[in-house]
C-alpha positions in Angstrom: -47.1 9.3 -10.4 -44.3 11.8 -10.6 -41.4 11.4 -13.0 -37.8 11.6 -11.8 -34.7 11.4 -13.7 -31.1 10.9 -12.7 -27.7 12.1 -13.9 -24.2 10.7 -12.3 -20.9 12.2 -12.5 -17.8 10.5 -11.7 -17.0 7.1 -10.5 -18.5 3.4 -10.4 -19.3 4.2 -6.7 -21.4 7.2 -7.8 -23.3 4.8 -10.2 -23.9 2.2 -7.5 -25.2 4.8 -5.2 -27.6 6.4 -7.8 -29.0 3.3 -8.9 -29.9 2.4 -5.2 -31.4 5.7 -4.6 -33.4 5.4 -7.9 -34.8 2.1 -6.5 -35.9 4.0 -3.4 -37.9 6.3 -5.6 -39.6 3.4 -7.4 -40.5 1.9 -4.1 -42.3 5.2 -3.2 -44.4 5.1 -6.5 -42.3 7.5 -8.6 -41.6 6.8 -12.3 -37.9 6.8 -13.4 -37.6 8.4 -16.8 -34.7 9.4 -19.1 -33.1 13.0 -18.5 -34.9 14.4 -21.6 -38.4 13.0 -20.8 -39.7 16.1 -18.9 -39.3 14.9 -15.5 -40.6 16.8 -12.6 -37.7 15.9 -10.4 -34.0 15.6 -11.3 -31.3 14.0 -9.0 -27.8 15.0 -9.9 -25.1 12.8 -8.3 -21.8 14.8 -8.4 -18.1 14.2 -8.3 -15.3 16.6 -7.2 -12.2 14.9 -8.0 -11.4 17.8 -10.4 -12.4 21.5 -11.2 -13.9 20.2 -14.4 -16.2 17.7 -12.3 -17.6 21.0 -10.7 -18.1 22.7 -14.0 -20.1 19.6 -15.2 -22.5 19.9 -12.3 -23.3 23.3 -13.3 -23.8 22.3 -16.7 -26.2 19.5 -15.9 -28.4 21.9 -13.8 -28.7 24.3 -16.8 -29.6 21.3 -19.0 -32.2 20.2 -16.6 -34.0 23.5 -16.6 -34.0 23.5 -20.3 -35.7 20.1 -20.7 -38.3 20.5 -18.0 -40.6 23.4 -17.0 -39.7 24.5 -13.3 -38.5 21.2 -12.2 -37.4 20.1 -8.7 -33.5 19.9 -8.9 -31.6 18.0 -6.2 -27.7 17.8 -6.1 -26.1 15.3 -4.0 -22.6 13.6 -3.9 -19.1 14.7 -3.2 -19.4 18.4 -4.6 -22.5 18.7 -2.5 -20.6 17.7 0.5 -17.8 19.9 0.0 -19.5 23.1 -1.3 -23.1 23.0 -0.4 -23.6 26.7 -0.2 -22.0 27.2 -3.6 -24.3 24.8 -5.1 -27.2 26.4 -3.3 -26.4 29.6 -5.2 -26.8 27.9 -8.6 -30.0 29.1 -10.3 -32.6 26.4 -10.3 -31.3 24.1 -7.6 -33.9 23.4 -5.0 -32.1 21.1 -2.6 -28.5 20.0 -1.7 -27.7 16.9 0.4 -24.4 15.9 1.8 -22.7 12.5 2.4 -24.8 11.8 5.5 -28.2 12.8 4.0 -28.3 11.5 0.4 -29.9 8.2 1.3 -32.5 10.0 3.3 -33.6 12.1 0.3 -37.1 10.9 0.2 -37.6 11.4 3.9 -35.9 14.9 4.0 -37.5 16.3 0.9 -41.0 14.6 1.4 -43.4 15.9 -1.4 -40.5 18.0 -3.2 -42.2 21.3 -2.6 -40.4 24.2 -3.7 -39.3 26.9 -1.1 -38.1 30.5 -1.7 -34.5 29.4 -0.5 -32.5 26.3 -1.6 -32.9 23.6 1.0 -29.6 22.5 2.3 -28.7 19.3 4.4 -25.1 18.7 4.8 -23.7 18.0 8.2 -20.0 18.0 8.9 -18.1 15.0 7.3 -17.1 13.6 10.7 -20.8 12.7 11.1 -20.6 10.4 8.1 -19.9 7.2 9.8 -22.6 4.8 8.7 -22.1 2.5 5.8 -24.9 2.7 3.2 -24.8 -0.3 0.9 -25.5 0.2 -2.7 -25.4 -1.5 -6.0 -26.4 -0.7 -9.6 -29.0 -2.8 -11.4 -30.2 -2.6 -15.1 -28.2 0.4 -15.9 -25.6 -1.8 -17.8 -24.8 -5.4 -18.1 -22.4 -5.3 -15.3 -23.3 -4.5 -11.6 -21.3 -2.2 -9.4 -21.3 -3.3 -5.9 -20.3 -1.0 -3.2 -18.4 -2.8 -0.5 -16.4 0.2 1.1 -16.7 4.0 1.5 -14.6 6.7 2.8 -10.7 6.9 3.0 -8.2 7.2 6.0 -5.4 8.2 3.6 -4.3 11.8 3.6 -3.1 12.3 -0.1 -2.2 15.9 -0.4 -4.2 16.5 -3.7 -7.3 14.6 -2.7 -10.7 16.1 -1.4 -12.3 12.6 -1.1 -11.7 12.0 2.7 -13.4 15.6 3.0 -16.3 14.6 0.9 -16.9 11.0 2.1 -15.3 10.6 5.5 -13.4 7.9 7.2 -13.0 4.4 5.8 -15.8 2.0 6.6 -17.0 -1.2 5.0 -20.2 -3.3 4.6 -19.9 -6.8 6.4 -19.1 -9.9 4.5 -22.4 -11.3 5.2 -24.1 -8.4 3.9 -22.0 -8.3 0.7 -22.8 -12.0 0.0 -26.5 -11.6 0.4 -26.5 -8.7 -2.1 -24.4 -10.7 -4.4 -27.0 -13.5 -4.3 -29.7 -10.9 -4.9 -27.9 -9.6 -7.9 -27.4 -13.2 -9.4 -31.1 -13.8 -9.0 -31.6 -11.0 -11.4 -29.6 -12.7 -14.1 -26.4 -10.6 -13.8 -23.3 -12.3 -15.0 -20.5 -9.9 -13.7 -20.1 -7.9 -10.5 -17.5 -5.1 -10.2 -16.5 -4.6 -6.4 -16.3 -0.8 -5.7 -15.4 1.6 -3.2 -13.3 4.8 -2.4 -10.4 2.7 -1.2 -11.5 -0.9 -2.2 -8.3 -2.6 -0.9 -9.1 -1.3 2.6 -12.2 -3.2 2.9 -12.9 -4.6 6.5 -13.2 -1.7 8.7 -16.4 -1.5 10.6 -17.1 0.9 13.4 -13.5 2.2 13.4 -12.0 -1.3 13.9 -10.6 -3.7 11.2 -12.6 -6.9 11.1 -11.5 -8.5 8.0 -9.6 -8.1 4.9 -10.2 -7.9 1.2 -8.9 -11.5 0.8 -11.4 -12.8 3.1 -14.3 -11.3 1.2 -13.1 -12.4 -2.3 -12.5 -16.0 -1.3 -16.2 -16.1 -0.1 -17.5 -14.3 -3.3 -15.7 -16.9 -5.4 -18.2 -19.6 -4.0 -21.3 -17.7 -5.1 -23.5 -19.6 -7.5 -24.8 -17.6 -10.5 -22.3 -14.8 -10.9 -19.7 -15.8 -13.6 -17.4 -12.9 -13.2 -15.9 -10.8 -10.6 -13.7 -7.7 -11.0 -11.8 -5.8 -8.3 -12.1 -1.8 -9.1 -9.1 0.4 -8.4 -7.0 -0.9 -5.6 -4.0 0.8 -4.2 -0.5 -0.7 -4.9 0.4 -1.3 -1.3 -2.9 -3.0 -0.6 -2.8 -5.6 -3.5 -1.0 -8.4 -1.6 0.6 -11.4 -3.0 -2.1 -13.4 -1.6 -4.7 -11.3 -3.6 -2.7 -11.7 -6.8 -2.2 -15.6 -6.2 -6.0 -16.0 -5.6 -7.1 -14.2 -8.8 -4.4 -16.3 -10.8 -6.1 -19.3 -9.7 -9.8 -18.3 -9.7 -12.1 -19.0 -12.5 -14.5 -16.2 -11.4 -12.3 -13.3 -10.5 -11.0 -11.7 -13.7 -7.4 -11.0 -14.7 -7.8 -7.2 -14.7 -6.4 -4.9 -12.2 -6.4 -1.1 -12.0 -3.8 0.4 -9.7 -3.1 3.9 -9.3 0.5 5.1 -9.6 0.0 8.9 -9.7 3.8 9.5 -10.5 6.7 7.5 -11.4 8.9 10.0 -9.4 9.7 9.1 -5.8 10.2 12.9 -5.1 6.6 13.6 -6.5 5.2 10.6 -4.7 6.4 12.0 -1.4 5.0 15.4 -2.1 1.8 13.7 -2.8 1.8 11.9 0.6 1.4 8.4 -1.3 2.0 5.4 0.9 4.6 3.7 -1.3 7.5 4.4 -3.7 8.1 3.4 -7.4 9.9 0.2 -6.4 6.9 -1.1 -4.7 4.7 -0.5 -7.6 7.1 -1.9 -10.1 7.2 -5.1 -7.9 3.4 -5.5 -7.8 3.3 -5.3 -11.7 6.1 -7.8 -12.1 4.3 -10.1 -9.7 0.9 -9.9 -11.6 2.5 -10.5 -14.9 4.5 -13.5 -13.6 1.5 -15.1 -12.0 -1.1 -13.9 -14.8 0.7 -13.5 -18.1 -2.6 -12.3 -19.8 -3.5 -9.9 -17.2 -4.8 -6.4 -18.1 -3.4 -3.7 -15.8 -4.7 -0.1 -15.8 -2.9 2.7 -14.3 -4.0 6.2 -12.8 -1.2 8.8 -13.4 -1.4 12.7 -12.4 0.5 15.2 -14.4 1.5 18.7 -13.5 1.4 18.2 -9.7 3.2 21.2 -7.9 7.0 20.8 -7.9 6.9 18.3 -11.0 9.6 19.4 -13.0 10.3 18.4 -16.6 12.9 15.8 -15.3 10.4 14.3 -12.9 7.7 14.0 -15.6 10.2 12.4 -17.9 11.0 9.9 -15.1 7.3 9.1 -14.9 7.0 8.8 -18.7 10.0 6.5 -19.0 9.0 4.4 -16.1 5.6 3.7 -17.5 6.9 3.3 -21.2 9.2 0.4 -20.0 6.6 -1.1 -17.4 4.4 -3.9 -18.7 1.0 -2.2 -18.0 -1.9 -2.2 -20.6 -3.5 1.3 -20.5 -3.5 4.7 -18.5 -6.0 7.0 -17.1 -4.4 10.3 -17.2 -5.4 13.1 -14.8 -4.3 16.7 -15.2 -3.6 18.2 -11.6 -6.4 20.4 -10.6 -6.0 22.7 -7.6 -8.7 21.6 -5.0 -9.5 23.8 -1.9 -8.7 22.6 1.5 -5.8 20.3 0.3 -2.3 20.7 1.2 -1.3 20.7 -2.4 -3.0 24.0 -3.2 -0.4 25.8 -0.9 2.7 24.1 -2.4 5.4 26.1 -4.2 6.4 25.6 -8.0 3.1 25.2 -9.6 3.1 24.0 -13.0 1.7 26.1 -15.8 -1.5 25.3 -17.4 0.1 24.7 -20.8 2.7 22.7 -19.6 0.1 20.4 -17.7 -1.8 19.9 -21.0 1.5 19.2 -22.9 2.3 16.3 -20.5 -1.3 14.9 -20.5 -1.1 14.8 -24.3 2.1 12.7 -24.1 0.9 10.3 -21.5 -2.5 9.9 -23.5 -0.6 9.0 -26.5 1.5 6.7 -24.6 -1.7 5.0 -23.2 -3.0 4.6 -26.9 0.1 2.6 -27.7 0.0 0.7 -24.6 -3.5 -0.4 -25.2 -2.9 -1.2 -28.8 0.2 -3.4 -28.0 -1.8 -5.1 -25.3 -4.5 -5.9 -27.9 -2.1 -7.2 -30.5 -0.9 -10.0 -28.5 -4.4 -11.7 -28.5 -5.2 -11.4 -32.3 -6.2 -14.8 -33.6 -7.1 -16.2 -30.2 -10.8 -17.1 -29.2 -11.9 -15.5 -25.9 -15.2 -15.4 -24.0 -16.8 -12.1 -24.3 -19.6 -10.5 -22.0 -21.8 -8.5 -24.4 -23.1 -5.1 -23.1 -26.5 -3.5 -24.3 -25.3 -0.7 -26.3 -25.2 -0.7 -30.2 -22.8 1.5 -32.2 -22.6 1.6 -35.9 -24.4 -1.8 -36.2 -21.9 -3.4 -33.9 -22.5 -4.6 -30.3 -19.6 -4.4 -27.9 -18.4 -6.5 -25.0 -15.4 -7.3 -22.9 -13.1 -10.2 -22.5 -12.2 -11.3 -19.0 -8.8 -9.4 -19.3 -10.8 -6.4 -20.3 -10.2 -6.3 -24.1 -13.1 -4.3 -25.7 -14.5 -6.4 -28.5 -17.0 -5.5 -31.4 -19.1 -7.9 -33.4 -22.1 -7.5 -35.7 -25.2 -7.0 -33.9 -27.7 -9.4 -33.2 -30.7 -9.0 -30.7 -29.8 -12.1 -28.8 -26.3 -11.1 -27.7 -26.8 -8.7 -24.8 -25.9 -10.1 -21.4 -24.5 -13.3 -22.9 -21.0 -14.7 -22.6 -20.0 -16.1 -25.9 -16.8 -17.3 -27.6 -15.3 -14.8 -29.9 -12.3 -14.9 -32.3 -10.3 -11.8 -32.1 -9.6 -10.6 -35.7 -8.1 -7.2 -35.9 -7.9 -3.8 -34.1 -10.3 -1.4 -35.7 -9.7 2.4 -36.5 -11.1 3.4 -33.2 -8.9 1.2 -31.3 -11.7 -1.5 -30.6 -11.0 -5.1 -31.2 -13.0 -6.6 -34.2 -14.3 -9.9 -33.4 -16.3 -12.8 -34.8 -18.5 -15.0 -32.8 -18.0 -18.9 -33.0 -21.6 -19.6 -34.1 -21.0 -23.4 -33.9 -20.6 -23.1 -30.2 -23.3 -20.5 -29.4 -26.2 -23.0 -29.2 -24.4 -24.9 -26.4 -23.8 -21.7 -24.3 
């Protein structure tokens, strides 16, 4: 039985796909092991959102060659689709598979025999038209369920349409069947993932349904206690979706909504499909309907043409907006995107300075959000990881909570009193033991 290890870079969507490919290996008699357990085969699922993601791929290949003698190394994912020949030139890489080929890995690389030259299977992205369903399982407490892939948007900084192709979705029936399978594996929470999750419903180039149609059906699934919608574009988070989440016992009051810039000038340069007034309206509607909601924000700093004034407009906009935390990305030039040819590039030092300012703002935002719930008792779904004698979990509105470790806590939803924010920014809590026996 050959041993195979997996390493995933990037988003929840990548994790769902890695997990599904791992199950294919198991079905064919391979043994899944940890990265450092001397596997014969490595599968590296890559991201390519930033230049740093590309560098990480190279480092993982180097690490794989150190921990195993002459392993068979396969690179898949977005970086593999965008730059297959570049990856093929990395010492130690045996095979590169693009977007259309990664789910056919076992078929295309039957036997995993080494060849003098790296094997490359990467068709033009226009041929990536099939939806391959995927979901994670047993990697962590929550399951990431892929419902959508690809993107029809043309943001000037983004390589994802080049790496994953046009927008396409699973059917509602297939998603429901998969959700029931996940429920039968004692999973408590499902996170719906995709490249452009809010665009769910396009099949064979035609719109068949909308995201609201899917979440209404999922809300009826027995056995799953929590659903979350991963990142969703502001122009696609409708009033109907907000209202539904506000009245649902299963869909959690947690949204992650990309902003990218608080400057209308920069948003236009980015070719985003909204301006800041629409974003502000969505945040106000969420807070009005769901006062305890957690809202995360993606923001890019240092985009070409972003002046100091533009950046401060973004900073002040976010400072005044009632959001809970920020994911800050430093702009990175990506080949074959319109932005790479734009004038007035921002210096690397200035990008770093602006990133630091927004990350500091994020810490303050998250702390303020957490402080509002100190003293309250909230249900927490506990993860498997243990750190410093503590086990962590998340409330419905995505507050990370740490309690004293006990082996019976993982994958349970239990009432916890939120006590204080620890030195690392994690909420410290105490389980209400009198209620545990009844849960």
